[in-house]
C-alpha positions as CSV (number, residue, x, y, z in Angstrom):
1,M,7.8,-7.3,18.7
2,K,4.0,-8.7,17.9
3,F,1.5,-7.3,15.5
4,N,-2.4,-7.5,16.9
5,E,-4.1,-5.8,14.0
6,V,-4.4,-7.2,10.7
7,Y,-4.8,-4.7,7.7
8,R,-4.7,-6.8,4.9
9,Q,-7.8,-8.5,5.0
10,E,-11.4,-7.1,6.4
11,A,-13.0,-8.3,9.4
12,G,-14.7,-11.7,8.6
13,N,-12.8,-12.4,5.4
14,D,-12.5,-16.3,4.6
15,I,-8.5,-16.0,4.1
16,L,-8.6,-14.4,8.1
17,E,-10.7,-17.5,9.4
18,L,-8.8,-19.9,6.7
19,S,-5.2,-18.5,8.6
20,Y,-6.4,-18.2,11.9
21,A,-7.3,-22.0,11.3
22,I,-4.0,-22.9,10.2
23,E,-2.1,-21.0,13.2
24,K,-4.6,-23.3,15.4
25,D,-4.3,-26.4,14.0
26,N,-8.1,-26.5,13.2
27,F,-8.1,-29.8,11.1
28,E,-11.8,-29.8,11.0
29,Y,-12.2,-26.0,8.7
30,N,-14.5,-26.5,6.4
31,L,-12.8,-24.8,2.8
32,F,-15.9,-25.5,0.9
33,D,-18.6,-22.6,0.2
34,K,-16.2,-19.7,0.8
35,K,-16.4,-16.5,-0.8
36,D,-12.6,-15.6,-0.8
37,V,-11.3,-18.8,-0.4
38,K,-11.4,-21.6,-3.2
39,F,-10.3,-25.1,-3.2
40,V,-9.6,-27.0,-6.2
41,A,-8.7,-30.6,-5.8
42,E,-6.8,-32.0,-8.9
43,T,-4.5,-35.0,-9.4
44,D,-3.6,-35.0,-12.8
45,P,-0.4,-32.5,-13.5
46,Q,-1.6,-31.5,-16.8
47,E,-4.9,-30.5,-16.0
48,L,-3.8,-29.0,-12.5
49,L,-1.9,-26.6,-15.0
50,K,-4.3,-25.9,-17.1
51,T,-6.5,-25.1,-13.9
52,V,-4.1,-22.8,-12.6
53,G,-4.0,-20.9,-16.2
54,D,-8.2,-20.8,-16.1
55,L,-7.9,-18.9,-12.9
56,Y,-5.1,-16.6,-13.6
57,Q,-7.1,-15.5,-16.5
58,K,-10.4,-15.3,-15.3
59,L,-9.1,-13.3,-12.0
60,I,-7.3,-10.8,-14.4
61,G,-10.3,-10.9,-16.9
62,K,-9.6,-8.5,-19.3
63,Q,-6.6,-6.7,-17.9
64,Q,-3.9,-8.8,-19.3
65,E,-1.5,-5.7,-18.5
66,Y,-2.2,-5.9,-14.7
67,Y,0.1,-8.6,-13.4
68,N,0.1,-7.7,-10.1
69,A,-3.4,-8.5,-9.3
70,V,-2.7,-12.0,-9.4
71,Q,0.2,-14.2,-8.2
72,V,1.1,-17.8,-8.1
73,V,2.8,-19.4,-5.8
74,S,4.2,-22.8,-5.2
75,R,7.0,-24.5,-2.9
76,C,7.6,-27.3,-5.1
77,I,10.9,-26.6,-7.1
78,M,10.9,-30.2,-8.3
79,G,7.9,-32.1,-10.1
80,P,5.5,-32.3,-12.7
81,V,4.1,-29.0,-11.5
82,D,7.2,-27.0,-10.3
83,I,7.9,-23.5,-10.2
84,N,9.8,-23.5,-13.7
85,T,7.2,-25.5,-14.8
86,L,4.2,-23.2,-13.7
87,N,6.5,-20.4,-15.6
88,T,6.8,-22.4,-18.5
89,Y,3.4,-23.3,-19.0
90,L,2.0,-19.1,-17.6
91,Q,4.1,-17.9,-20.3
92,D,2.9,-19.8,-22.9
93,R,-0.7,-19.0,-22.3
94,L,-0.4,-15.3,-21.1
95,N,2.6,-14.0,-23.1
96,R,2.3,-16.4,-26.2
97,S,4.7,-15.2,-29.1
98,Y,2.7,-13.2,-31.6
99,G,5.8,-11.4,-33.1
100,Q,6.9,-9.2,-30.1
101,K,10.3,-8.4,-29.1
102,E,11.7,-11.2,-27.2
103,I,15.4,-12.2,-26.1
104,K,17.1,-15.7,-24.9
105,I,19.1,-15.4,-21.8
106,G,20.5,-18.5,-21.0
107,Y,17.5,-21.0,-21.3
108,C,14.8,-18.7,-20.7
109,L,13.1,-16.7,-23.1
110,F,11.8,-13.4,-22.5
111,R,9.5,-11.4,-24.4
112,V,8.1,-7.7,-24.3
113,N,5.2,-7.4,-21.9
114,E,7.0,-10.6,-19.7
115,K,6.4,-10.5,-16.2
116,V,9.8,-11.0,-14.2
117,M,11.3,-10.5,-10.8
118,Q,14.4,-8.7,-9.6
119,L,16.8,-11.2,-7.7
120,K,20.0,-9.1,-6.8
121,N,20.1,-5.4,-4.8
122,R,21.1,-3.2,-7.0
123,P,20.3,0.3,-4.8
124,E,22.3,2.5,-7.8
125,L,19.1,1.5,-10.0
126,E,16.7,1.1,-7.2
127,I,15.9,-2.5,-7.9
128,Y,15.9,-5.0,-5.0
129,N,15.7,-8.6,-4.9
130,G,12.2,-9.4,-5.1
131,D,11.0,-6.5,-7.0
132,V,8.3,-7.3,-9.7
133,G,7.9,-5.5,-12.8
134,V,6.9,-6.2,-17.1
135,I,9.1,-5.7,-19.5
136,I,8.5,-2.7,-21.8
137,D,10.8,-2.7,-24.8
138,I,13.7,-4.7,-26.0
139,R,16.1,-2.9,-28.4
140,K,19.7,-2.7,-29.4
141,D,21.9,0.2,-27.6
142,K,23.2,3.3,-30.2
143,N,26.2,1.1,-31.1
144,L,24.3,-1.7,-31.5
145,N,25.6,-4.2,-29.5
146,D,24.2,-4.5,-26.4
147,V,20.7,-5.4,-26.0
148,I,18.6,-3.5,-23.7
149,I,15.8,-4.5,-21.5
150,L,13.3,-2.1,-19.9
151,V,11.5,-3.7,-17.0
152,K,8.7,-1.2,-15.5
153,Y,8.6,-0.9,-11.8
154,D,7.7,1.8,-10.6
155,H,10.2,3.7,-12.5
156,V,11.8,2.2,-15.8
157,V,15.3,0.4,-16.0
158,E,17.7,-0.3,-18.2
159,Y,19.3,-3.7,-18.1
160,N,22.5,-4.4,-20.1
161,K,24.1,-7.7,-20.7
162,E,26.1,-7.6,-17.4
163,L,22.2,-7.4,-15.5
164,Y,20.6,-9.9,-18.0
165,Y,21.2,-13.3,-15.3
166,D,19.2,-10.7,-12.6
167,I,15.9,-11.6,-13.8
168,I,13.5,-14.5,-14.1
169,L,10.1,-15.1,-15.3
170,A,7.7,-14.4,-11.9
171,Y,4.1,-15.9,-13.1
172,A,4.9,-18.1,-10.4
173,Y,7.7,-18.0,-7.4
174,S,8.5,-19.8,-4.0
175,V,6.7,-18.3,-0.9
176,H,9.8,-17.4,-0.2
177,K,10.2,-15.2,-2.7
178,L,6.6,-13.9,-1.5
179,Q,7.3,-12.9,1.9
180,G,6.8,-8.8,2.5
181,S,4.8,-8.9,-0.9
182,E,1.0,-8.4,-1.0
183,Y,-1.7,-9.4,-3.8
184,N,-5.2,-9.0,-4.5
185,N,-5.3,-12.9,-5.5
186,I,-3.2,-15.7,-4.6
187,I,-3.2,-19.2,-6.2
188,F,-1.6,-21.1,-4.0
189,V,-0.4,-24.6,-5.8
190,I,0.2,-27.9,-3.0
191,T,1.3,-31.2,-4.5
192,R,2.3,-34.3,-2.7
193,S,5.5,-34.6,-4.7
194,F,6.9,-32.1,-2.2
195,W,5.2,-32.9,0.6
196,I,7.9,-32.6,3.2
197,M,8.2,-29.0,2.6
198,L,4.7,-28.3,3.4
199,K,5.1,-26.8,6.9
200,R,2.1,-25.2,8.4
201,N,4.0,-21.3,8.9
202,L,5.0,-22.0,5.1
203,I,1.4,-22.6,4.0
204,Y,0.2,-19.7,6.5
205,T,2.7,-17.2,4.8
206,A,1.0,-18.2,1.3
207,I,-2.2,-17.5,2.2
208,T,-2.0,-14.3,4.3
209,R,-0.2,-12.5,1.3
210,A,-3.7,-12.3,-0.4
211,K,-5.8,-9.4,0.2
212,M,-9.2,-10.5,-1.1
């Protein structure tokens, strides 16, 4: 079955035009002076991180809790600006510790107001691989033994210790995890350190997840 109607972007949207250019291998497409697409060239890893953080905060504006407005996407799983580095950097900028409740799981630290992603299908909890939510509370159970993490998706879910490793930070994640999702804004980070994985279909998928 082939779909011919686009519902995510309106006709004339720059994202739509760019996706068509990628699909047709149009290397002469002008990335600059666009309303819906912005291209930022940066070669220094630290400056690139700062640029991503600045864009994220600008796009969210004062709605710091509205994490679904923006999603950072990368294919780089190794290197100076890989997905883990992006998540750690954005966590420090967007949800820096100011005394709120937090818990360390393995090598990862989670705080209240943290953006997280579910990694496994848990139909009994109505949570599935790729679902994204925000931690709204971290507390002890009635026996003061297990720490419970409450994560809000379209409903509230309690995580006990057996479920801790179901979640990861989700300020940035891979294009693979992005499939099937949509966001108002996508920040797609492309680096030469993992150029071999930058295939046309991967770039096309990342760009077309944006609605604006």
